[in-house]
Structures are given as C-alpha cells and as structure tokens.
Z-matrix of the N, CA and C atoms (Angstrom, degrees):
N
C 1 1.453
C 2 1.532 1 109.59
N 3 1.287 2 114.74 1 140.92
C 4 1.463 3 121.45 2 177.27
C 5 1.530 4 108.85 3 -109.17
N 6 1.314 5 115.63 4 164.01
C 7 1.462 6 121.97 5 179.68
C 8 1.524 7 108.85 6 -105.57
N 9 1.317 8 115.67 7 140.15
C 10 1.454 9 121.11 8 174.97
C 11 1.529 10 108.84 9 -126.30
N 12 1.324 11 115.56 10 132.53
C 13 1.467 12 121.00 11 177.42
C 14 1.526 13 111.39 12 -106.62
N 15 1.339 14 117.20 13 21.88
C 16 1.466 15 120.77 14 179.02
C 17 1.525 16 111.33 15 -56.84
N 18 1.326 17 116.07 16 -36.12
C 19 1.470 18 119.72 17 179.22
C 20 1.532 19 111.07 18 -61.62
N 21 1.328 20 116.84 19 -36.35
C 22 1.463 21 121.01 20 178.30
C 23 1.521 22 110.46 21 -63.09
N 24 1.315 23 116.49 22 -47.56
C 25 1.469 24 120.14 23 -178.12
C 26 1.528 25 110.99 24 -65.34
N 27 1.343 26 116.98 25 -36.77
C 28 1.466 27 119.80 26 177.07
C 29 1.527 28 110.25 27 -66.60
N 30 1.331 29 116.38 28 -40.34
C 31 1.462 30 120.55 29 178.92
C 32 1.526 31 110.66 30 -62.80
N 33 1.317 32 117.34 31 -40.86
C 34 1.466 33 120.20 32 177.27
C 35 1.528 34 110.54 33 -61.95
N 36 1.321 35 117.38 34 -41.58
C 37 1.464 36 121.08 35 177.72
C 38 1.524 37 109.77 36 -62.37
N 39 1.336 38 116.48 37 -45.86
C 40 1.467 39 120.88 38 179.98
C 41 1.524 40 112.00 39 -60.36
N 42 1.345 41 116.13 40 -33.22
C 43 1.467 42 120.67 41 -179.87
C 44 1.529 43 111.94 42 -91.58
N 45 1.334 44 116.43 43 6.60
C 46 1.463 45 122.68 44 -179.78
C 47 1.527 46 111.12 45 55.05
N 48 1.341 47 114.61 46 47.52
C 49 1.460 48 121.53 47 -179.62
C 50 1.518 49 109.79 48 -119.58
N 51 1.320 50 114.86 49 157.35
C 52 1.459 51 121.21 50 174.69
C 53 1.527 52 108.45 51 -110.80
N 54 1.329 53 115.32 52 165.46
C 55 1.469 54 119.68 53 179.25
C 56 1.525 55 111.01 54 -57.91
N 57 1.320 56 117.15 55 -37.21
C 58 1.470 57 119.20 56 -179.65
C 59 1.525 58 111.09 57 -65.85
N 60 1.344 59 117.74 58 -30.73
C 61 1.461 60 121.03 59 176.10
C 62 1.527 61 110.31 60 -66.20
N 63 1.323 62 115.78 61 -42.17
C 64 1.462 63 120.60 62 178.22
C 65 1.525 64 110.24 63 -63.88
N 66 1.326 65 116.68 64 -42.15
C 67 1.472 66 120.50 65 177.30
C 68 1.521 67 110.89 66 -58.68
N 69 1.326 68 116.78 67 -43.52
C 70 1.464 69 120.79 68 -179.18
C 71 1.526 70 111.31 69 -65.35
N 72 1.321 71 116.56 70 -38.14
C 73 1.469 72 120.94 71 -178.71
C 74 1.528 73 112.91 72 -71.50
N 75 1.328 74 115.97 73 -33.37
C 76 1.464 75 119.88 74 -172.75
C 77 1.519 76 114.03 75 -103.96
N 78 1.330 77 116.45 76 -23.57
C 79 1.460 78 119.70 77 -176.95
C 80 1.513 79 113.58 78 78.74
N 81 1.345 80 117.72 79 14.06
C 82 1.464 81 119.12 80 178.74
C 83 1.525 82 109.75 81 -76.50
N 84 1.301 83 115.63 82 153.80
C 85 1.470 84 121.20 83 -175.74
C 86 1.532 85 111.83 84 -78.27
N 87 1.316 86 114.52 85 165.83
C 88 1.466 87 119.55 86 175.75
C 89 1.530 88 109.95 87 -65.14
N 90 1.315 89 116.89 88 -31.93
C 91 1.462 90 121.02 89 177.59
C 92 1.526 91 110.41 90 -62.77
N 93 1.312 92 116.34 91 -43.44
C 94 1.463 93 120.74 92 178.89
C 95 1.529 94 110.51 93 -64.69
N 96 1.317 95 117.06 94 -41.87
C 97 1.466 96 120.48 95 178.08
C 98 1.523 97 109.89 96 -62.11
N 99 1.309 98 116.60 97 -37.48
C 100 1.457 99 121.10 98 177.71
C 101 1.523 100 110.44 99 -64.27
N 102 1.321 101 116.40 100 -42.63
C 103 1.471 102 120.78 101 178.26
C 104 1.522 103 110.49 102 -62.00
N 105 1.319 104 117.07 103 -40.95
C 106 1.462 105 120.67 104 177.59
C 107 1.528 106 110.73 105 -63.71
N 108 1.320 107 116.33 106 -41.93
C 109 1.470 108 121.10 107 -179.89
C 110 1.522 109 111.98 108 -62.60
N 111 1.337 110 115.80 109 -29.79
C 112 1.465 111 121.18 110 -179.12
C 113 1.532 112 112.13 111 -94.04
N 114 1.333 113 117.22 112 9.37
C 115 1.473 114 122.99 113 -178.12
C 116 1.520 115 111.92 114 55.83
N 117 1.340 116 115.57 115 41.03
C 118 1.464 117 120.97 116 177.32
C 119 1.526 118 109.20 117 -98.10
N 120 1.318 119 115.70 118 163.92
C 121 1.463 120 120.84 119 -179.31
C 122 1.524 121 111.47 120 -66.52
N 123 1.324 122 115.62 121 140.11
C 124 1.457 123 122.57 122 170.15
C 125 1.523 124 107.25 123 -131.49
N 126 1.305 125 117.33 124 164.05
C 127 1.460 126 120.72 125 -175.82
C 128 1.530 127 111.57 126 -72.05
N 129 1.307 128 114.65 127 157.97
C 130 1.472 129 119.52 128 176.60
C 131 1.526 130 110.61 129 -65.29
N 132 1.317 131 117.27 130 -26.72
C 133 1.459 132 120.79 131 176.61
C 134 1.535 133 110.21 132 -62.45
N 135 1.313 134 116.84 133 -42.43
C 136 1.469 135 121.76 134 178.18
C 137 1.526 136 109.78 135 -64.82
N 138 1.328 137 116.40 136 -46.08
C 139 1.469 138 120.26 137 179.19
C 140 1.520 139 110.67 138 -60.47
N 141 1.320 140 116.42 139 -38.32
C 142 1.458 141 121.14 140 178.37
C 143 1.529 142 111.36 141 -64.36
N 144 1.329 143 116.98 142 -42.93
C 145 1.472 144 120.92 143 177.91
C 146 1.522 145 110.87 144 -60.96
N 147 1.333 146 116.23 145 -43.29
C 148 1.464 147 120.81 146 -179.49
C 149 1.529 148 110.37 147 -64.44
N 150 1.335 149 116.08 148 -45.54
C 151 1.464 150 120.14 149 179.85
C 152 1.527 151 111.38 150 -62.63
N 153 1.311 152 117.36 151 -39.94
C 154 1.467 153 120.91 152 178.12
C 155 1.522 154 110.81 153 -63.89
N 156 1.323 155 116.13 154 -43.86
C 157 1.460 156 120.77 155 -178.19
C 158 1.528 157 111.93 156 -66.28
N 159 1.339 158 116.41 157 -35.22
C 160 1.462 159 120.52 158 -176.72
C 161 1.529 160 113.05 159 -98.17
N 162 1.328 161 116.51 160 0.67
C 163 1.474 162 122.32 161 -178.02
C 164 1.526 163 111.07 162 52.53
N 165 1.319 164 114.76 163 55.79
C 166 1.465 165 119.06 164 -178.95
C 167 1.527 166 109.58 165 -141.83
N 168 1.312 167 115.84 166 178.73
C 169 1.451 168 123.30 167 178.14
C 170 1.526 169 109.10 168 -100.83
N 171 1.314 170 117.06 169 159.15
C 172 1.469 171 120.98 170 -178.02
C 173 1.536 172 110.92 171 -59.28
N 174 1.326 173 117.69 172 -32.90
C 175 1.455 174 121.16 173 178.19
C 176 1.522 175 113.08 174 -67.96
N 177 1.325 176 116.49 175 -15.00
C 178 1.468 177 120.95 176 178.54
C 179 1.533 178 111.95 177 -84.01
N 180 1.334 179 117.24 178 -13.03
C 181 1.466 180 119.45 179 -176.48
C 182 1.520 181 114.01 180 -118.78
N 183 1.330 182 117.64 181 -12.36
C 184 1.464 183 119.74 182 -178.78
C 185 1.509 184 110.50 183 -149.72
N 186 1.316 185 114.64 184 162.50
C 187 1.456 186 120.16 185 174.55
C 188 1.521 187 109.01 186 -153.32
N 189 1.313 188 115.31 187 157.83
C 190 1.458 189 120.82 188 174.82
C 191 1.523 190 107.77 189 -92.99
N 192 1.315 191 116.10 190 134.41
C 193 1.462 192 121.57 191 178.76
C 194 1.527 193 108.29 192 -125.48
N 195 1.326 194 116.94 193 149.25
C 196 1.473 195 119.09 194 179.75
C 197 1.528 196 110.80 195 -62.58
N 198 1.314 197 115.38 196 144.14
C 199 1.464 198 120.19 197 173.55
C 200 1.512 199 109.01 198 -63.78
N 201 1.324 200 116.68 199 150.80
C 202 1.461 201 120.25 200 -179.98
C 203 1.528 202 111.35 201 -60.83
N 204 1.323 203 117.45 202 -31.95
C 205 1.460 204 121.28 203 178.48
C 206 1.521 205 111.00 204 -65.22
N 207 1.354 206 116.32 205 -35.87
C 208 1.462 207 120.97 206 -178.28
C 209 1.516 208 111.83 207 -71.76
N 210 1.339 209 118.49 208 -25.28
C 211 1.441 210 122.68 209 -178.23
C 212 1.527 211 112.06 210 -70.81
N 213 1.315 212 117.44 211 -25.92
C 214 1.466 213 120.78 212 -174.96
C 215 1.490 214 112.25 213 -80.07
C-alpha cells in the first residue's frame, strides 16, 4: 500500500491556504513538505501537527492507496 496526501492538498485549497501557510502554522521543515508532496512517509508527530493546525482528523489529510503493482 502506498500513501497519498491528495486530501491534504485539497483541504488546503478549500481553506484558501498555501503550503507555506501550513509550514508557518505547523513549523514543519521544507524537507518535510517536500516529502508530503512526493507522497512519502512522514512521522505521526508531523501528521498530528498538521491535523491540529487544520482542526481535522488524519483521515482527512491522507489515505492508503493500492500500489500500482497490486492493481495489475
């Protein structure tokens, strides 16, 4: 299973926010934002900070998706 943060980016659009706004609210590094943009793993601590800042649940910002190999 792979991770997708598409829900996070949609939520930011819905809240009329940019990635830099989220960085300012949470204090996460540019490296972490890059990892999120690439749908790479980040720590639960980071996910918790994001959820607290956006007043949402972890399921509102990420989801597990089948690997492309599993789809075939």
